[in-house]
C-alpha positions as CSV (number, residue, x, y, z in Angstrom):
1,M,126.3,91.9,89.0
2,A,125.0,95.4,89.2
3,K,124.7,97.3,86.0
4,K,124.6,101.0,85.8
5,N,122.5,103.1,83.5
6,G,125.3,104.4,81.3
7,G,123.2,106.5,79.0
8,A,122.1,105.9,75.4
9,E,125.6,105.3,74.1
10,S,126.5,102.3,76.4
11,A,123.0,100.9,75.9
12,R,123.4,100.8,72.1
13,L,126.8,99.2,72.0
14,S,127.4,95.5,72.5
15,R,130.2,94.0,74.6
16,K,132.6,94.5,71.8
17,G,131.4,98.0,71.3
18,T,130.8,97.6,67.6
19,R,127.2,96.5,67.1
20,P,124.0,97.0,68.8
21,G,122.9,94.1,71.0
22,R,119.7,92.1,70.5
23,G,116.4,93.5,71.5
24,R,115.5,97.0,72.6
25,P,118.1,98.9,74.7
26,P,117.1,99.2,78.4
27,V,115.8,102.6,79.2
28,H,115.7,103.4,82.9
29,Q,116.0,106.6,84.8
30,E,118.0,105.1,87.7
31,T,120.7,102.6,88.3
32,W,119.6,99.0,88.0
33,S,120.6,95.4,88.5
34,K,119.5,92.3,86.6
35,V,118.3,89.6,89.0
36,S,116.9,86.1,88.5
37,V,114.0,85.0,90.6
38,V,111.9,81.8,90.6
39,L,108.2,82.4,89.8
40,F,105.6,79.7,89.6
41,D,104.1,78.9,86.2
42,R,100.7,80.2,87.5
43,Q,102.3,83.5,88.3
44,I,103.9,83.8,84.9
45,L,100.6,82.9,83.2
46,H,98.8,85.6,85.3
47,L,101.4,88.2,84.5
48,D,101.2,87.4,80.8
49,R,97.3,87.6,80.8
50,L,97.5,90.8,82.8
51,A,99.9,92.3,80.2
52,T,97.6,91.2,77.4
53,D,94.5,92.6,79.1
54,I,96.2,95.9,79.7
55,R,97.2,96.1,76.1
56,S,93.8,95.2,74.8
57,T,92.1,97.6,77.2
58,N,94.1,100.8,76.6
59,G,96.7,100.0,73.9
60,K,99.6,100.4,76.4
61,V,102.3,97.8,76.5
62,L,103.5,96.7,80.0
63,N,105.9,93.8,80.2
64,R,106.3,91.4,83.1
65,A,109.3,93.3,84.5
66,E,107.4,96.6,84.5
67,I,104.4,95.0,86.3
68,I,106.6,93.4,88.9
69,R,108.6,96.6,89.5
70,A,105.3,98.6,89.9
71,L,103.9,96.0,92.4
72,I,107.1,96.2,94.4
73,D,107.2,100.0,94.3
74,G,103.5,100.1,95.3
75,L,104.3,98.0,98.3
76,I,107.2,100.3,99.2
77,D,105.2,103.5,98.7
78,S,102.3,102.1,100.8
79,G,104.5,102.4,103.9
80,M,103.1,99.0,105.0
81,D,105.3,97.6,107.8
82,I,106.2,94.0,106.8
83,T,109.1,93.6,109.2
84,G,107.1,91.2,111.4
85,T,106.4,88.9,108.5
86,S,107.3,85.3,109.3
87,S,107.0,83.6,105.9
88,E,106.1,84.1,102.2
89,G,102.5,82.9,103.0
90,D,102.2,85.4,105.9
91,L,103.4,88.2,103.6
92,R,101.0,87.2,100.9
93,A,98.1,87.2,103.4
94,R,99.0,90.6,104.8
95,V,99.3,92.2,101.4
96,A,96.0,90.6,100.3
97,R,94.2,91.8,103.4
98,R,95.6,95.3,102.8
99,L,94.3,95.3,99.3
100,G,90.9,94.0,100.4
101,S,91.3,90.5,99.0
102,P,89.5,87.6,100.8
103,F,92.8,85.6,100.9
104,R,93.7,84.7,104.5
């Protein structure tokens, strides 16, 4: 189900339109959709450690979703052609080689 960024008013109102929802309202500058993906426990652990390290290094807070979106946008912005990728493992190896990682 795609959600549209409806501005501050719609972000502050709950489904009933009377009370604010739980948590912080989403603040995005473009339309967005909420998706569910399966990540491995080791990936979640790494994302959480990365977020903690970023916060302790420079005081800036980045959550898992922001890190994942930045990684996806970085891949898109790189112009890397991944259309010939045959599997998840192949994609991982191509990206790792492009970034200079020894993963093969």
